Steps between C-alpha positions, in 0.01 A plus 500: 500500500655831396360794691650844542512599866479859623550408867875576518473849352201587717680390814788728405257791482358411841851500651585863411651682804244657727729806514350607169166550666659706780600763245139564414277744686254230598529245779668168429175335598344649186731295281323193374710186489524337160371144484621249243238371260499164335558472126188389316505130422403491132492120514236486773227253408685361199545125460858374473628276223491207741131563565426551130664168419223340702223658290624365167270239347614143578582235241149354538355806325701456176431215254615148583848422371634850560800530732665799664809644334782491754655826381166674456416535869620801699386755756630800693504314833438687823654828384352778289656630180582869461257689279609540139392773260292410200680482169342730243672330207293336228382160630684188388200312363687168491482495882135405458619154392689426821455460873520821707321673214385765750834671424363611164309761705829680564521383861758237594270372772350582835626545854465123531417218260467125448479302177522154347407323179396156381561324166369182341725201431594614150543860616260613230249653742557722801314655793678779692382707794637795694380728779657844557409729789550874454515797735238777490291518183767355271297183435233713330765665283636159401157392378462815292844443351416144400184619327710750304747226410223295340439787259868576436575131441194427286738337251862393549752237385567209735851391598486133393312460173552866402131502416242773543311487829163668544397629845136555596433661840181552697387595848371198690220514754461280806866466596645694793470878510581523130632266236634512148543210256725477197485225240805442281457310173717425198460300182830332580382369838298187570327674789475855627585648840271658758632757746287619791602787728285557806525754780388413851572796727871572468579162343517425128457138389635417155433163337620357168351186345541313173330186634198363316345559161341833600820706492550413866199707612324255734813403693615862525170596661499195728847584634410868540185422699694266730774754569247778567319279749823415681599868506169590660542233766861600573414870528211426737712280728 
């Protein structure tokens, strides 16, 4: 946890020699003693990466035969990450094809996070999930940024087949406080990709799915619903 403390400097002010007050025309009793104040804890109420790891959807939620990728699971542990400024550069649309696709919003991530992903035996289908918790109102800004990305990346060239990818985005009702879905399709792909970003308070859940014949839509929603439910339970505890 990285917090800036003002206690030391305030104590120094409180320790100024009382002789200074004697030089004034008033009584020394009129001099109010300075009291140190605590620095505001901007992480108050936020879930840690360790806690977020527990809200990720379990293997039972993804299709049978999918296994967790060993190098695809990570979290910020019990500490909080320092806030990073949003990049205003043009979004790298190819990030929409990968895990941690929330970074296409211009934010590297939240104050804490947890993620993992599952693949089928042939590694031809994938289901990835991530939860990022942000300070203040940043989560709302992230959602707006992702909606803008869907428009800016309406068409781009993918990194593998070097084929044209079409992106269709839409607001999605019934999930969290707000949700946005993007569907990626290409004539060079056997199946499309569904991305769902959902905000629940100061948390943003991002899910990627290519599982199934529906561009991964059903599994993406199933995972999202499970994570949102676990987030609600964890926050209420």
